[in-house]
N, C-alpha and C positions, 0 to 999 in steps of 0.2 A: 506459607504454602509455596512449595517449590515444584515446578513442572518444566518440561522441555518444550521449547518453541522452535519451529523450523521455518525457513524461507525457501521456497522453490525458485530456481533461476532457470529460465528457458528463453528461447527465441521464438516468438509466435510467428505463424505463417497465415496466408489466406485460407489454408485448409483446416477448418475447425476440427474435423474428426482426427486428423493427424495430431493436432495440438492436444486434444483431449487424451489421446493415447500417451503422449509424452508426459503430460501432467499426472495422469493416473500412475504411470510407472514411478515417477519421482516422489509423488505423495505416498505411495506404498513403501518406498524405501525409507522415507522420513518417519513414517509410522512404525516401521520395523525397528527403527532406532529409538523408539519410545517417545516420539513427539506427540504431545496431546493437543497442541495448537499448531496448525500449519497454514501458512499464508502464501498465496501466489502473486505474481506481479500484476501491474496495470495491464489491461488488454492482454490477458494471459493466453487467449485463444481466439484466432480469427482476426488477423491484422495485416495490412499492407501500408506502404507509405507512398505518396506521390506529391512532388513539388512542395515539400515541407509540411504536408498535412498527413496526419494519421487517418487511415480509413479502416475502421473496424467493421467486421461482419456484425450486423446489428438488426436482427429480427426483433419482434415484440417479445417481451419477457416470457410469456406463456409458450413461445415457440422456440426459444433459444436452447440448443442442445447441450450447452455447457452446464446450465443450471441443474437439470435432473441428473446428469452424469455425476456432478460433484456432490449433490445431495445423497445419491445412492452410495457414493464412496465414503462420505462422512459417516453415514449410518452403518455401513459395513465395518469400518475401522474404529467406530466410536470415538471420533475426534472432533474438535472444533476446527472448522475449515473456512478460511477467508478467501473468497474469490476476489483477488485484488481489484480487478474490474473486468467487465465485458461491455461491449456496445449493446445498448438497448434502444429500440425505436419506440417513442412514446405515442400517445394517442393523437398528438398534434403533428406527427410525422418527423419530428426532430429527434436527434440521437442524444441519449444520456450516457455518460461515462460512469458506470454504476458498479459499486462494490456490494457483495453479498456476504454476510456472516452466516454460516450454516452450523447449527448445533449438532451434537453427536446423535440426535435422533433423526437428523436429516431435515429438520424444519428450518426455514429461513428466520434467523433471530433478529437481523437488522439489514437495512438497505441504506446506502449512502451514495448520493450523486455528487461528483466532483464540483466543488464550488468555484475555484479559481482556474481560469483557462489560460493555456500557454500561448500567448500572443506576443512574440518577441522578434527582434531583428538582431542576430548575432554577428552581422557583418559578413563580407565575402559571399553574399547571396544566400546566406542561411537564415531564411525568414520562416517563421512558424506561426500559423494562425489557427489555433484549435477552435476558436469561436466560429470559424467558417463552417464547421460541420457539427459542432457540439453545443447543446444548451446547458448552461451552468445550473448546478444545484443551488438551493437556498437554505438548507438546513444542516446544522451540525448534528452528528449522531454518535452517541456512546452505546456500545454493545456489550452484553455479557461475554465473558471469555474465560473458560476453565473456572477458576475461583475468583477472578478479578473482573475488571472492566477495561475496555479499550476504546479510545477515541479514534474514529475512522477518518481517513483523509486519502488523497490520491496525488502523487507526483508534485505538480506545481504548487499545490497547497503548502508544501514544505516551506516555501519562502514567506509565509504569512504567519508569523509567530503568535499573533493574537488568537488564532484558532486553537492552537495547542494549549495555550494558557487557559483558555476557556474550558477545555477538556479537563486539564489538571485541577483547576479550581472547582470543577463539578465532581471531582473524585476519581477520574480515570487513572488507573495504575500503569497503563500501557498506551502507546500511540502507534497506530499502523500507518505506514507510508509506502504502500505499493507503488511502483513507478516503472516507466519506460524512459528513464532519464537519457537525454542525448549524451553522446560521448564527450563533446566539447564542454558542456556545462557540468557534466559529472566529474570530469578530471579536475575542474576548478573548485567545485562547490559541494559535491555530494557528501563527502565525509564530514566536513566541518559543519554543515547545516544539520545533519542527522545528530551529531554529537551535541550541537548547541540546543536542539529541541529536547534532548534527553536531560541535559544539565539544567536548562532554564526551568524545567518542570518536574525534576526529580522523578522521571518516569522511564520505563523501558521503552525503547523504540524498536519496532519490528518492521524492517523495510526490504521487502523482496523486490528485486529489479530484473527487468529483461536485459539480456546480453546479446551481443553479436549484431549482425546486419539484417535488417528487415527487408522483405520484398519491397523493391522500390529504392533501396539504397540508404535509408536512414540508419544510423549506427546508435546502438544503445550501450550504456556504460557498464551494466552488470553491477558487480560489487554489492550484492545483497548484504545487508548489515543487521546484526542484532547488537544493540547498545544498551548498557545498563544505566541506572539512574545517576551514576557518578560521571557518566560520559565515556566509560571504557568500552571499546569495541570488543565484544565477546566472540563474534564470528564475522568473517568477510568472505563473500562468495567468489571473489576474483572475477575473471572474465568468461568462464566456461559454464556450460549447462551443468546443473546438479542441484544440491541442496546444502544448506548450512543448518546447524542446530546448536542450541545453547540452553543452559539452565536459566529459568526465570524464577527468582526468589522474591515474592511480593513483599516480604518483610523489609527488603532493602529499599523499597519505595518509601515506606513510612520512616525508616531510619534516616534516609537521605533528606527527606523533607523536614525532619525534626532538627537535623544538623544545620541546614540552611533553609529556614522557613520563609523564603522569599514569596511564596504564593500567598502569604498573609500580609505582605508588606507593601502592597500597592497603595499609592497615595494620589489623591486628586491634584491636578495642577492645571494652571492656565495655559492654553496653547500659545505658541510664539506669535508675535505680531509681525506680519510681513513688512 
């Protein structure tokens, strides 16, 4: 089964309706290029930054304007559409960084809350504390997608290889990594980590990223990627708004995993003694 997948690359703003309009325009362009699966970045609509913290617009799920807008668009265009994430306020008042996979009939096929939160100190005053505003998820999620299945993740999850191995060993053909990666970490690690996740798991990686400078000054790396199971970069979004598109051939997943069957070669071992 071969189909076209696309990544949207945008710069979100605090104005959700503006961002919905940008996303709608780019998604329509990708669908016109025959994409059957389209993914948007982390916090793709409604976002500002202040003092190293991302501040998403975060109403309750039933009240978030992005979700019905994207559901209607998926239904109109008959596409699989991944909302990379939006901010959602839960019943406890805390915010979730949540992905939504929307099926071509407009129904939400899967939800995923970001598990690993970006709490880091990069030096020179660049301190990020995602846990100050976000509650972590606790559940890995595999979603249907076109004819295959895709393991869902968000941004900082990329650094935790065990999550993706769990997905691949459970049968996921693709791995989604929507992100708002910082420019400094993106320049150092983005490409190599995305290629590593593809190679380790013999899976396609679909990684839409935000680009440019957010309200409040935080810089995003861009370079949305589609990587094949052998680790080849099929498309790279560079640093500007737009979309990328590439063919996904799910037979390549099985071929790659048969050539290097490392997913079946895990062995138990004793942990090191300190």
